C-alpha positions as CSV (number, residue, x, y, z in Angstrom):
1,X,-50.1,-34.7,25.1
2,X,-48.3,-34.4,28.4
3,X,-49.9,-32.3,31.2
4,X,-48.8,-28.7,31.5
5,X,-46.4,-28.3,34.4
6,X,-47.2,-25.3,36.6
7,X,-44.3,-22.9,37.2
8,X,-43.1,-22.4,40.8
9,X,-40.1,-20.7,42.2
10,X,-37.8,-22.7,44.5
11,X,-39.3,-21.2,47.7
12,X,-42.8,-22.2,46.6
13,X,-41.6,-25.7,45.8
14,X,-39.9,-26.0,49.1
15,X,-43.1,-24.9,50.9
16,X,-45.0,-27.7,49.1
17,X,-42.3,-30.2,50.1
18,X,-42.4,-29.1,53.7
19,X,-46.2,-29.5,53.9
20,X,-46.1,-32.9,52.3
21,X,-43.2,-33.8,54.7
22,X,-45.4,-32.7,57.7
23,X,-48.2,-34.9,56.4
24,X,-45.9,-37.8,56.1
25,X,-44.4,-37.1,59.5
26,X,-47.9,-37.2,61.1
27,X,-49.0,-40.2,59.1
28,X,-45.8,-42.2,60.0
29,X,-46.0,-41.2,63.7
30,X,-49.6,-42.3,63.9
31,X,-48.6,-45.7,62.5
32,X,-45.3,-46.2,64.3
33,X,-46.3,-45.0,67.7
34,X,-48.8,-47.8,68.5
35,X,-46.1,-50.5,69.2
36,X,-44.4,-48.6,72.1
37,X,-47.6,-46.9,73.2
38,X,-49.5,-50.2,73.5
39,X,-47.4,-51.0,76.6
40,X,-49.4,-48.2,78.3
41,X,-52.7,-49.1,76.6
42,X,-52.8,-52.8,77.2
43,X,-54.2,-52.6,80.8
44,X,-57.1,-50.4,79.8
45,X,-58.1,-52.9,77.1
46,X,-57.6,-55.9,79.4
47,X,-55.2,-57.7,77.0
48,X,-51.5,-58.7,77.3
49,X,-48.9,-56.4,75.8
50,X,-48.0,-59.1,73.3
51,X,-51.3,-58.3,71.5
52,X,-49.6,-55.2,70.0
53,X,-48.8,-57.5,67.1
54,X,-52.5,-57.8,66.3
55,X,-52.9,-54.0,66.5
56,X,-50.0,-53.4,64.0
57,X,-51.2,-56.3,61.8
58,X,-54.7,-54.8,61.4
59,X,-53.2,-51.5,60.3
60,X,-50.8,-53.3,57.8
61,X,-53.7,-55.3,56.4
62,X,-55.8,-52.2,55.8
63,X,-52.8,-50.4,54.2
64,X,-52.1,-53.3,51.8
65,X,-55.7,-53.5,50.7
66,X,-56.1,-49.8,50.2
67,X,-52.9,-49.5,48.3
68,X,-53.9,-52.1,45.8
69,X,-57.4,-50.5,45.4
70,X,-55.8,-47.1,45.0
71,X,-53.6,-48.3,42.2
72,X,-56.7,-48.8,40.1
73,X,-59.0,-46.0,41.2
74,X,-57.0,-43.1,42.7
75,X,-56.7,-41.5,39.3
76,X,-60.4,-40.8,39.3
77,X,-60.1,-38.5,42.3
78,X,-58.8,-35.0,42.9
79,X,-55.5,-35.6,44.8
80,X,-55.7,-32.5,47.0
81,X,-59.2,-33.2,48.1
82,X,-58.3,-36.8,48.7
83,X,-55.4,-35.8,50.9
84,X,-57.6,-33.5,52.9
85,X,-60.2,-36.2,53.5
86,X,-57.5,-38.7,54.5
87,X,-56.0,-36.4,57.2
88,X,-59.5,-35.5,58.5
89,X,-60.4,-39.2,58.7
90,X,-57.1,-40.1,60.4
91,X,-57.7,-37.4,63.0
92,X,-61.2,-38.8,63.7
93,X,-60.0,-42.4,63.9
94,X,-57.2,-41.6,66.3
95,X,-59.5,-39.5,68.4
96,X,-62.1,-42.3,68.6
97,X,-59.4,-44.7,69.9
98,X,-59.2,-42.7,73.1
99,X,-62.9,-43.1,73.8
100,X,-63.1,-46.9,73.7
101,X,-61.9,-49.8,75.9
102,X,-63.1,-52.5,73.6
103,X,-60.1,-54.3,72.0
104,X,-62.3,-55.5,69.1
105,X,-63.3,-51.9,68.3
106,X,-59.6,-50.9,68.6
107,X,-58.7,-53.5,66.0
108,X,-61.5,-52.2,63.7
109,X,-60.3,-48.6,64.1
110,X,-56.7,-49.6,63.3
111,X,-57.9,-51.5,60.2
112,X,-59.7,-48.3,59.1
113,X,-56.6,-46.2,59.9
114,X,-54.6,-48.5,57.7
115,X,-57.1,-48.0,54.8
116,X,-56.6,-44.3,55.2
117,X,-52.9,-44.2,56.0
118,X,-51.9,-46.7,53.3
119,X,-52.8,-44.2,50.6
120,X,-51.7,-41.0,52.2
121,X,-48.0,-41.3,51.5
122,X,-48.5,-42.3,47.8
123,X,-51.0,-39.4,47.1
124,X,-48.8,-36.9,49.0
125,X,-45.6,-37.8,47.1
126,X,-47.4,-37.8,43.7
127,X,-48.7,-34.3,44.3
128,X,-45.2,-33.1,45.1
129,X,-43.4,-34.9,42.2
130,X,-46.0,-33.8,39.6
131,X,-45.3,-30.2,40.5
132,X,-41.5,-30.3,40.7
133,X,-39.2,-30.1,37.6
134,X,-37.2,-33.3,37.1
135,X,-33.8,-31.8,38.1
136,X,-35.2,-31.0,41.6
137,X,-37.3,-34.1,42.3
138,X,-34.5,-36.0,44.1
139,X,-33.9,-33.0,46.5
140,X,-37.6,-32.5,47.2
141,X,-38.3,-36.2,47.6
142,X,-35.4,-36.4,50.2
143,X,-37.2,-33.6,52.1
144,X,-40.3,-35.8,52.4
145,X,-38.3,-39.0,53.2
146,X,-36.4,-37.1,55.9
147,X,-39.7,-36.8,57.8
148,X,-39.3,-40.4,58.9
149,X,-36.0,-39.4,60.7
150,X,-37.9,-36.6,62.4
151,X,-40.3,-39.2,63.8
152,X,-37.3,-40.9,65.6
153,X,-35.7,-37.6,66.6
154,X,-38.8,-35.6,67.9
155,X,-42.0,-37.6,67.4
156,X,-41.4,-40.8,69.3
157,X,-39.6,-39.2,72.3
158,X,-42.4,-36.7,72.7
159,X,-45.1,-39.3,72.5
160,X,-43.4,-41.5,75.0
161,X,-42.8,-38.6,77.4
162,X,-46.5,-37.8,77.3
163,X,-47.4,-41.5,78.0
164,X,-44.9,-41.7,80.9
165,X,-45.7,-38.4,82.6
166,X,-49.4,-37.9,81.6
167,X,-51.4,-40.6,79.8
168,X,-51.6,-42.4,76.5
169,X,-54.8,-40.6,75.7
170,X,-52.9,-37.3,75.8
171,X,-50.4,-38.7,73.3
172,X,-53.0,-39.8,70.9
173,X,-54.8,-36.4,71.3
174,X,-51.6,-34.8,70.2
175,X,-51.4,-36.9,67.0
176,X,-55.1,-36.2,66.3
177,X,-54.3,-32.5,66.7
178,X,-51.4,-32.7,64.2
179,X,-53.7,-34.3,61.7
180,X,-56.1,-31.4,62.1
181,X,-53.2,-28.9,61.8
182,X,-52.3,-30.4,58.5
183,X,-55.7,-29.5,57.0
184,X,-55.2,-25.7,56.7
185,X,-51.7,-26.2,55.4
186,X,-52.9,-28.5,52.7
187,X,-55.7,-26.1,51.7
188,X,-53.5,-23.0,51.6
189,X,-50.2,-24.3,50.2
190,X,-50.8,-27.5,48.2
191,X,-51.7,-26.6,44.5
192,X,-54.7,-28.0,42.8
193,X,-54.3,-31.2,40.9
194,X,-53.1,-30.2,37.4
195,X,-54.0,-33.6,35.9
196,X,-57.1,-33.7,33.6
197,X,-59.2,-36.7,34.6
198,X,-60.9,-36.8,31.2
199,X,-57.7,-38.3,29.7
200,X,-57.0,-40.7,32.6
201,X,-55.6,-44.0,31.5
202,X,-55.1,-46.9,33.8
203,X,-51.6,-48.4,34.2
204,X,-51.5,-52.2,33.7
205,X,-50.5,-54.3,36.7
206,X,-47.9,-56.2,34.8
207,X,-44.5,-57.7,35.9
208,X,-42.6,-54.5,35.0
209,X,-44.9,-52.4,37.1
210,X,-44.6,-54.8,40.0
211,X,-40.8,-54.7,39.8
212,X,-40.6,-50.9,40.0
213,X,-43.3,-50.8,42.6
214,X,-41.4,-53.4,44.7
215,X,-38.0,-51.7,44.5
216,X,-38.3,-49.5,47.6
217,X,-39.8,-52.3,49.6
218,X,-36.9,-54.7,48.6
219,X,-34.4,-52.1,49.6
220,X,-36.0,-51.6,53.0
221,X,-36.4,-55.3,53.5
222,X,-32.8,-55.6,54.7
223,X,-32.9,-53.0,57.5
224,X,-36.3,-54.1,58.6
225,X,-34.8,-57.5,59.5
226,X,-32.7,-55.8,62.1
227,X,-35.1,-53.0,63.3
228,X,-37.1,-55.4,65.7
229,X,-33.9,-56.3,67.6
230,X,-32.1,-53.0,67.3
231,X,-32.4,-52.1,71.0
232,X,-31.4,-55.6,72.4
233,X,-28.7,-55.9,69.8
234,X,-27.0,-52.7,71.0
235,X,-27.3,-53.7,74.7
236,X,-26.3,-57.4,74.4
237,X,-23.9,-57.3,71.4
238,X,-22.5,-53.8,71.5
239,X,-22.3,-53.2,75.2
240,X,-24.6,-50.1,75.3
241,X,-26.4,-49.3,78.6
242,X,-30.2,-49.0,78.8
243,X,-29.8,-45.4,79.9
244,X,-27.8,-44.6,76.8
245,X,-30.4,-46.0,74.3
246,X,-32.6,-42.9,74.0
247,X,-29.4,-40.9,73.0
248,X,-28.3,-43.6,70.6
249,X,-31.6,-43.5,68.8
250,X,-31.6,-39.8,68.8
251,X,-28.1,-39.6,67.3
252,X,-29.1,-42.3,64.8
253,X,-32.2,-40.3,63.8
254,X,-30.1,-37.1,63.3
255,X,-27.6,-39.0,61.1
256,X,-30.5,-40.6,59.2
257,X,-32.0,-37.1,58.6
258,X,-28.6,-35.6,57.4
259,X,-27.9,-38.6,55.2
260,X,-31.3,-38.3,53.6
261,X,-30.8,-34.6,52.8
262,X,-27.3,-35.1,51.6
263,X,-28.2,-38.0,49.3
264,X,-31.1,-35.9,47.9
265,X,-28.7,-33.1,47.1
266,X,-26.2,-35.5,45.5
267,X,-28.8,-37.1,43.2
268,X,-28.4,-34.2,40.7
269,X,-24.6,-34.6,40.6
270,X,-24.0,-38.4,40.8
271,X,-25.7,-41.4,39.3
272,X,-28.2,-43.4,41.2
273,X,-26.0,-46.5,40.7
274,X,-23.0,-44.8,42.3
275,X,-25.1,-43.6,45.3
276,X,-26.7,-47.0,45.6
277,X,-23.3,-48.8,45.6
278,X,-21.7,-46.4,48.1
279,X,-24.6,-46.5,50.5
280,X,-24.8,-50.3,50.3
281,X,-21.1,-50.7,51.1
282,X,-21.6,-48.4,54.2
283,X,-24.7,-50.5,55.2
284,X,-22.8,-53.8,55.0
285,X,-19.9,-52.2,56.9
286,X,-22.3,-51.2,59.7
287,X,-23.4,-54.9,60.0
288,X,-19.8,-56.0,60.4
289,X,-19.4,-54.0,63.6
290,X,-21.7,-56.4,65.7
291,X,-20.7,-59.4,63.7
292,X,-17.0,-58.9,64.5
293,X,-17.8,-58.1,68.2
294,X,-16.7,-54.5,68.2
295,X,-18.5,-52.5,70.9
296,X,-19.2,-49.3,69.1
297,X,-23.0,-48.8,69.4
298,X,-23.0,-45.1,68.4
299,X,-21.0,-45.9,65.2
300,X,-23.1,-48.8,64.4
301,X,-26.5,-47.1,64.6
302,X,-25.1,-44.0,62.8
303,X,-23.9,-46.0,59.8
304,X,-26.9,-48.4,59.9
305,X,-29.6,-45.7,59.8
306,X,-27.6,-43.3,57.6
307,X,-27.0,-45.9,55.0
308,X,-30.6,-47.2,55.2
309,X,-32.1,-43.8,54.4
310,X,-29.6,-43.1,51.7
311,X,-30.4,-46.4,50.0
312,X,-34.1,-45.5,50.1
313,X,-33.6,-42.1,48.5
314,X,-31.4,-43.7,45.8
315,X,-34.1,-46.2,45.0
316,X,-36.9,-43.7,45.0
317,X,-35.1,-41.4,42.5
318,X,-35.0,-44.3,40.0
319,X,-38.5,-45.7,40.6
320,X,-40.2,-42.3,40.4
321,X,-39.2,-42.1,36.8
322,X,-41.4,-45.1,35.9
323,X,-45.0,-43.8,36.1
324,X,-46.2,-40.8,34.2
325,X,-47.8,-38.0,36.1
326,X,-51.4,-39.3,35.5
327,X,-50.5,-42.6,37.0
328,X,-48.1,-41.5,39.7
329,X,-50.6,-41.5,42.7
330,X,-51.8,-45.0,42.0
331,X,-48.2,-46.3,41.5
332,X,-47.1,-44.6,44.7
333,X,-50.0,-46.2,46.6
334,X,-49.0,-49.6,45.2
335,X,-45.5,-48.9,46.3
336,X,-46.6,-48.2,49.9
337,X,-48.8,-51.3,49.9
338,X,-45.9,-53.5,48.9
339,X,-43.7,-51.7,51.5
340,X,-46.1,-52.6,54.3
341,X,-46.4,-56.2,53.1
342,X,-42.6,-56.8,52.8
343,X,-42.0,-55.1,56.1
344,X,-44.4,-57.6,57.8
345,X,-42.5,-60.4,56.1
346,X,-39.2,-59.1,57.3
347,X,-40.5,-58.8,60.9
348,X,-41.7,-62.4,60.8
349,X,-38.5,-63.7,59.3
350,X,-36.5,-61.8,61.9
351,X,-38.4,-63.6,64.7
352,X,-38.1,-66.9,62.9
353,X,-34.3,-66.7,62.6
354,X,-33.9,-66.0,66.3
355,X,-34.5,-68.7,69.0
356,X,-37.5,-68.4,71.2
357,X,-35.5,-68.5,74.4
358,X,-33.4,-65.5,73.5
359,X,-30.8,-64.0,71.2
360,X,-27.5,-65.8,70.9
361,X,-24.4,-64.5,69.1
362,X,-24.7,-67.2,66.5
363,X,-28.3,-66.6,65.7
364,X,-27.7,-62.8,65.6
365,X,-24.8,-63.3,63.2
366,X,-27.0,-65.5,61.0
367,X,-29.7,-62.7,60.9
368,X,-27.0,-60.1,60.1
369,X,-25.6,-62.3,57.4
370,X,-29.0,-62.7,55.8
371,X,-29.4,-58.9,56.1
372,X,-26.1,-58.2,54.4
373,X,-26.7,-60.7,51.5
374,X,-30.2,-59.3,50.8
375,X,-28.7,-55.8,50.8
376,X,-25.9,-56.6,48.4
377,X,-28.3,-57.0,45.5
378,X,-29.4,-53.4,45.5
379,X,-26.8,-52.0,43.0
380,X,-27.8,-54.9,40.6
381,X,-31.4,-54.0,41.0
382,X,-30.6,-50.4,40.1
383,X,-28.8,-51.5,36.9
384,X,-31.9,-53.6,35.9
385,X,-34.3,-50.8,36.6
386,X,-32.2,-48.2,34.7
387,X,-31.9,-50.6,31.7
388,X,-35.7,-51.0,31.6
389,X,-36.2,-47.3,31.8
390,X,-33.7,-46.7,29.0
391,X,-35.4,-49.3,26.8
392,X,-38.8,-47.8,27.4
393,X,-37.5,-44.3,26.6
394,X,-36.0,-45.6,23.4
395,X,-39.3,-47.2,22.4
396,X,-41.1,-44.0,23.0
397,X,-38.8,-42.2,20.5
398,X,-40.0,-44.3,17.7
């Protein structure tokens, strides 16, 4: 028998979505901030700035491991209590980072942060989706995904400002404080887990589960090829000045946020295939701007980030239909784990396709072509996923 869905009015649902979005904002900021902040940290740890890759890699490794473990075991835990514990641990681990100068200990802390952070997004989204009626799930999911845009618009500039004018310790103290702030919000607004653990059934890790769990990561693989070179691409290929970069990223973040919200609202009116096709066409169009040598940096980053977030929402709307409510947290954690894994692969491939001595127009165009080709398959992926969902629904009827 399916679990009983609690009844909430729209305002209550939106409050839950906003709290989960705040949790995801804090979790994403804590993960994303270490690459730029390590420029300020490296001297204190007596290592070169290039060691930031090890710091990010340890987090990613922890996130991948915890995501796979959570797929099998998260169903045995109360999701609300698990989320509270995760945010408390993340606050502690971030705080401890400011009290050490040992690079080995920093790597250990980042690995532990990955273990915690790698399951936070999956558990948070599962709580939200399990409490939202199907017709509103796309809209509420978009609210959470939009938190990643807010990281670019507000989070990163604030952290970098604190690092520049005060100290990197102050920046990490702020992130730790945000984690602590999330605790009373979770306690007071997030509902208790409605799933009965007595009837918990494990979801098999078969090829179909892996396909659905990999969809979001496959969609994000294309933009992640370009993200590492986004700044030099706009300076060298699109003629943007260094002083203009903060405003370009700010504008791109705003467009990404609006695109996420608009796509979420449109999911109840248009098919996922139509949205996936439209956003993919816009994404490929954005890549043509630098490939053809047009110096329109603002247009490029607006189309690029807007289409990237729209594609992610479209994919998420399809994949969230695959697990049942009892298995959603484990499935979402596996999704996050694969996302981190393929993001790492994309970063390495991006570096491999570019020459060591610097970016050349030919090498950049090769990278952008690979990006466009990998992105073009998204509508086909949606068709495959929807056919599998329809087939499974048909089998359940008999």
